[in-house]
N, C-alpha and C positions, 0 to 999 in steps of 0.2 A: 405426459406419458411418452415413453420411448417407443417409437413405432418402427424404426429401422436402424440397424447397426451394421457398419462395415469396418472390417479390420484387415489391414494389409501389412505383411512383413513385420509382425509384432511377436517377439519371442520365437516360438516354434510354429506360429500360425502364418501360413503364406497368404491365404486369402479366405475370408469368411464373410458372408453376407446373410443377415437375418432379418426377417419380418417379425416384429413382436406385437403382442396383443395384450389387452387388459387381462387381469386375473393372475393366478399363480402359475408361473413357468418354472419348472425344475430342470436342472442340468445334472446329468448323471454320467458315469463312465468309470473305467478302471482307475485305480490309484496311479497318479502320474500321467494321466491322459491329457491334462491341461485344463481341467475345469476351472481352477482358480485363475488361470491366465485371462479368462474372459472378465473376471472381476477386476484384475489388474488393468485391463484395457479400459474398463469403465471408470476406474480411479484416474487413469490418465486423462480420459475425456472430461472428468470433473475438475481438472486442474491440479492433479497430484504431481509429485516430483517425478522427473524422468531423466534418464541418462542414456548414453550410447548403448548400454547393455540390453535395452529393450528392442533394438533393431535386429531382425532376423539375420543370421550369418549369411553373408553374401549379398545382402540387400543394401541399398543406398540410404533408405529411410524407412521408419515405421509410421503408419498412418492409421488413425482411428477416427471414424466419422459417425455421428448419431443424429437422427432426426427426431425431434420432440413435437408432439401435437400440443398446441397451446390452447385448445378449446376449453379445458378445465384448469388452466394454469392459475396458480395463486396470484392475487393482485400484486403481491410483492415483486414477483418476477416481471410482470408487465410494466410496472413502474420503473424497475431497475433498467429494463431494456430501453425505455423512453429516455431515461437519464443518460444512457450511454449512446443515444442516437442510433440504435440498432433497429432497423425496419424489420419487424418480425412477421406481421400478418398473422396467419393461422398456424404457422409452424416455425421452429427454430432449428437450424442445422448447425451443429457444433462439430468442429474439426480440430484435430491436434496432430501435428507432424513433428517427429523427432529424427534428426539426422545422425549419421555415424560420428559426428564430432560432438554429440551430446547437446547441441543447440535445439531449442524447441520453439515452434511457432503455433499460434492459436488463432482460430477464426470463428466468428459468429455470423451466420448467414453471409459468408464470404468476406466479411469485414475483419481485417487483422486487428487483434486486441492483445493486450498484455496478459501473461499467464495469470497474474493476480486477479484480473477481471474475469477470466475464465473460471477461476476458482470460486469467485463470488457467485457466478451463475450456477456452477456445478453444485454448490451447497444448497441451492434451491431446487435444482432439477433432480438430483440423485441423492439418495440416502443409503449409504453402504454400511452394513453391520458385519464385521469380521468375526471369525471363530474365537478370537482372543479379545473381543470387544469388552468383556467383563472387566478386564484389567483397567481400562480407562474409567470404569464406573467407581473405582476405589478413590479416584481423585476428587477433591472437594469442588474444584472448578467444574468438572464434568457433571457432578451431581446437581450443582446449582443450575447449570445450563439445561439439564434434562427436566428438572422441575419447572423451570420457566417456560420451556417449550411445551410441556404437558398442559400447563395452565394458560398458554397463549399470552404470556407476559412480556414477550420480547419488546413491543413498543414502549411499555412502561419502564423496562430496564434500560432502554436507550435514553429515555428522558432523565432517569436517575443519573446515568453516566454523564449526560450533558450538564446537569445541575452540579455534579461533582467537579467537572472541569472548570466551570465558572467559579465555584468556590475556591478551588485550588489556585487558579490564576490570581484571584483577589488576595488570597492568603500570602502568596509569594510576593506580591507587590507590597502588601502591608508589612511583611517581615523585612523586606529590603528598606522600606522607609524608616522602620523602627531602628534598624541597625545603623542607618545613616544619622538618625536623630540622636543616638547615644554619643556620637562623636561630633555632634553638630557645632558646638561652641568653638572647639579647637579648629575644626575644619572651616567654619565661617571666617574666623580671623585670618587663616592662611589664604583662603580664596579671595577675601577682600583685598588683602595686601597684593596678591598676585594680579588681580584685575586692575587695581589702581596703578601698579607698576606698568602694566601693558598699556593702560589708557594714557598714562603720562608719556609714554614713548610716542604714541600717535603715529604709528607707522602706516603711511598711506599706501594704497594699492599701487604697485609699480615703483614706489619710491626707492626700494632697495636696488633695483636694477639701474635706476637713474643715478643713484649715488655711486654705485660701483663703476659705472661708465665715467662719471665725472672725476672720480678719484684717479682713475687711470690717466685721464687727460691732464689733470693737475700735476701728477707725479712726473710727467714727461714734458713739463712746460718749457724747459730750456730748449730741448730738441725741436719742439713744435714752433717756438718763436724764431729760432735760427732758420728753419725751413721756410717759414712764412716770409721772413725778410728776404731771403735769397730769391724766392719766387717773385716777390714784389719788385725787386730790383731788375730782374730779367724781363719782367713784363712792362715796367713803367718808369722806374726811377733812374736807371742808368742813362745818363745823357748820351744820346747818339747811338747807344748800343742796345736799347730796349726794344722789345717787340712792338710797342706802341709807336716808337720813333721810326722803326723800319717800315711799318705799314703806312705811316703818314707820308714818308718819302715816296713809296710806291704809288700812292694815290696821286701825289702831286705830278709824278712823271706821266701817268696815264691820262690824266684829265685833259691835258693839251693834245694828246694823240688821238683821243676818242673822236674828236671832231674830224680827223682825217680818215679814220676807218671805223665804221659803225660796229664792226665785230668786237672792238675793244670796249664798247659801251656796256656790254653785259657783265664785264668783270668788275666794273666800278662799284655796283651795289654790294657785291660780295666782300670787297675790301672795306667798304664803309661799315658793313655789319661786323666784320672782324675787329675793326678799330673800336666799335662800341662795346663788343664783348670783352675785349682786353681791358678797356677802361672800367667796365663793371667788375671784372675779376680783381683788378688792382684795388678798387674801392673796398670790396669784401675782405681782401687780405689785410688792408689797413685796419679795418674794424676788428678783425680777428687778432692781429698783432697787439692792438691797443687793449683788447679784453684780457689777453694773457698777462699783461702788465698789471691790470686791475685785480686779477684773480689770485694774487699772491696771498691775500688774507683768507681767501675762501678755502684753501687747501686744508688748513688746520681745522676749520669748522667741519668739513666733510669727514676728515679722519676721526674726529671725536664722535660724530654721529654714527659712523660705521662701527666704531669700537663699542658704543653703547648697545647697538643692535646685536652684535656678536656676543657680548657678555650676557645679555638677557636670553639669547637663544641657548647658550651653554647652560644657564641655570635651569632651563626647562628641558634640556637634553633633546633639542630639536634643531632642525636647520633654520637659519634666519628667515628664509622665505615662508616658513610655516607659522611665524609669529602671529599674523592676523587671524589665521584659523584657530590657533590656540587661544587667542583672546576671546573669540566667539564661543568656544567650548566652555572655557572657564566662566564666562559671563552667564551662560545657560545653567551651569551647575550652581552658581551662586544664587541665581533667581529661584531655581528649584528648591534649594536648601532653605532659602529665606521664607518660602511659602510651604515648607514641609509640614509644619504643624497643622495648617489648614487642610492640606492634601491628606494627611494621615487621619484626621478626624472624618473626612468624607469617606475615605477608604474603609475605615472601621465600621461605619454605618452600612456601607454597601456589603461588606463581608458578613455582617450580622444578618442582613436580609437574604443573602445567598445561602447562608447556613440554614436559616429557617425554611427557605424554599426547598433545599436539599432534604432536610429532615421530614418535611411534610410529604414529599414524594416517596422517600425511602420508607416511611411508616406505612403509606398506602401499599407500596410493593410488598412490605413485610406481611401485612395483614392478608393480602391475597395469596402470598406464598404459604402461609399457615393453613388457610382453608384448602388450598390445592394439595398440600402435603397429606392432609387427612384423606382426601379423595383418592390420591395416588396410592396411598398405603392400602386402602380398601381394595382398589382395583388390582394391584399386584398381588396382594395376599389371596384374593379370590382365584387368580390365575395360578398361583402356586399350588392350590388344592387340586386344580384340574391337571397340573403337570406332575402329579404323584408326590407332592411334598405336603402330605396331609398333616394338618396341624401347624404348618409353617406360617410365619408371620413376618410381614415387611413393615418397617417403620421409616418415615422420612421426618426427622426432627429438624425443626426450624427454630434456632435460638437467636433471640433478638438482643442486640447490645446497643441501646440507644445512646449510650455515653461514649462509645468508641469514636475514634476519629473517622470522619467520613471516608467511605470507600466507593470506588466507581461502581461496584456491584451491589451496593446497599449496606444495610446494617445487620444482615443475617449471617449466621453460620449454619450451613445445611449439612446434615449427616445422615446418610442412608445406613440403616442397620437391618439385620435379618436374623430370624430364628428359624432354622431349617427343620427342627423337630419339636414336637409338643413338650412343654415344660422347660425348654432351654431358653435362657434369657437372650434377647436380641444382642447381636454383636456387630461390630463394624464389618463391612463387606470384605475387607482385606483379610479378615480372620476366618472366613468360611472356607473350609478345607476341601470338601469333596468336589472332584472335577465335574461329576454329573450334576451335582447341585448348582455349581457355578453356572454351567451351561443352561440349565433350566431356568434359573433365576434371571440370567442375562436375557433369555428369550422373553420371559414374562415382562421384564422392564421394557424391552424393545417394542414388543407388541402393544403394551399399554401406552407408550409415549409416541408411537408412530402417528404422524400427522394424517388427517383425513383428506388432505389436499392430494392432488394427483401427482405426487412425486413418485419416481421410480425407486422402489425400495429393493435393496439387494442384500441377501443373507448368504454369507459364505461359510458353509459348514457350521452354523451355529448350533446344530443338533449333535455335535461331536460328543461322544461319551454317553449317549442316550440310546435306549432301545426298547423293544417290546411295546406294551400298550401305551406307554408315555410317548413313544415316538409317533404313534398314530394320533394322539391328542395334539402333539406339536404340529403335525401335518394339517389337522383341522384348523388350528389357530392360524397357520400361515394361509390356508385356503380362505378363511373368513377375512383375513387381512387383504388378500388379493381380490376378494369380491368387492372391496371398496375402492380399488385402484389397480395398481400393477406391482407385482412382487416377482423378483427373480431369486431363485434359491439353488445354491450348489449343495447337493446332499449325497450321502452314501446309504441312506436308509430307505428301504422299499416302502415302509409305512408312510413316510413323508412324500415320496415320489408318487404314490398311488393317489394322493389327494390333489394332484396338480390339475389345472385346467389344460395346460400344454406341457409337453415333455420333449426336451432336447437331449440327444445323446452325444457325448464328446468322445471322439475316437482318435488315438494317436497312430499314425501310419509311418512306416520306415521301409526304405529299400536297401538298407545297409550303409548308405552313404549320407542320406539326408533324412530328417524327421519332420513331420508336419502334423498339425492337428486339424480335424474337421468337425463340424457340428451338423447334425441331422435332426429334423423334426420327425417324431415318431408317430406312426399310425396306431390305431388301437391294437392290432396284432403285434406290431413292433414293440409297443409298450409292454405287452404281456411277456414277450421274450426278454426284454430288458429287466423287468421286475423279477422274472424267474431267475435270471442271472444273479441279480442282487440278493435273492433269497437263497439260491442253491450253490453258488460258486461257479467253478469252471464247467462242471458237468451239469447241464440243465435237464432236470428230470420232468416227466409228465406230471408228477405230483407238485413240483415247483410251479409249473405252468398253471395248473389248476388253482393253486393257492393265489397266484398272481391275478388270475381271472376273477377270483372271488373278491380280492382286495379292490380291484377296479370297479366291480359291480357294487360293492358296499359303498364306495366313494360316490358313485353315481346316484345311488338311492339316497344317501345323506344329502346330496346336492339339493333335492327338492325341499328339504327343510333348513339345512344349515346355511345355504346361500340366501335364504330369505330372512334369516334371523341375523341381524347385524349387531356386532359387539359395540354397544354405545358407551361413550365416555361419561362417567358420572357428572351430572349437571354442576356439582359444586366446583369441578375443576375449571370450568369456563366462567361460571358466574361468581367466582370468589372475589 
């Protein structure tokens, strides 16, 4: 239940703060005062779409905040909050902020959440019925959802949807294997040839890099040999002029002098180390020079190996370095194709089991829908009589097609039809012409399907096109609905407003430069004045006030009986 609502800089509302209570609360005011803006704010709070246009002119952002009492919250909401790790306790504070750049932020108990998550919570917290709601009832999907909600079949429809997804995944896998099996022989031959060719190449990891490096060395063998020979001569082989000979003469000269001056003794080890290093370098260069002479036959082998690798890479239209990976992929494909028959047999068995499971659950759902459709038809038909549609009849046809391909929503086609007048055959809702009949039927459907859980139900001028005694009956229906929870209703009808437990007046104020909307809770005397205005127009007469007083008195007298009589849902709807 919504207990507190705060709106700031939303449309033409600068700041409004409301304390809300259980029961039926009506909002009245002159046309254009901004009554429906409050409904727009609640839609925003419930995760509706928002843009920069909702921000009041001159403000930086629009903000809507609502506090919900979770004392009687449905288990679905509490479980959802736990899944989202939102610490709710006894209340939930929902907040939505929209900036002038159109960006929106959402919060649950101060925790930032995605707007999609806010929408999921809003679908459980608030149930909004607009004055054009009937248009959505003409859609097959909406009719199915309403029937399922009326009968409490949402958990079962979820299970049917899961069974459908399992079946569909197995079907797609089966079709894929069957498609591959049709070309199996030709593809097997090609894959085996390709795998054998790659296996014959036996390209080892890192081999390509080593061959490329070796090829570069062999291709420049002449320059490398000349350079190595020159370095070897300078270091060791030139008689008298090599580095090794020079160091040897320096050592011989200093060894005799070191005995005369101890300072020279420290130089001797350095020269001895240099002599050893030069000898080692010369020995390595000799080995390298000899290997170049021996590698003359190796160059042709390396070039042939690289050519084979590049040719195979071109055939597969990949880089040579990708050949090992390609070999792995083709090997896996070959193994999968060789066991395709076995996999296909297993998949077909699993598919048959999934289809049987789906049909079992879909048939169970269909049976409950059929039972619920009869209860719903009786419920709405009875309300139609109360709403001045004497002799009217509502039907909810559930047609089962067990041979149709599985659908995520089951195997049923659901069609709402209505006969507004005695003797007239039921017709599809879209073909019902009278605006008043549409509004009354819409309200009958909405009241019948309304959940008994403590969701905040909002009706935005659903009584449009209705007046007289029928309007009073509608007011009583809404009051009875409010007695079971919380109902907010925007209305122009005094007959509806007089039935409210609480009454809010919406007033638009302007100083010629700015316009703003205010909301005020009315006392009994204020309610008489407001009802008199709604009855009599601009000039409020004493007769209009007396009529308004009588309407409130009649509503209070009816409270002693109507508030204790609850409109119960037919048992078949839940027990179907």
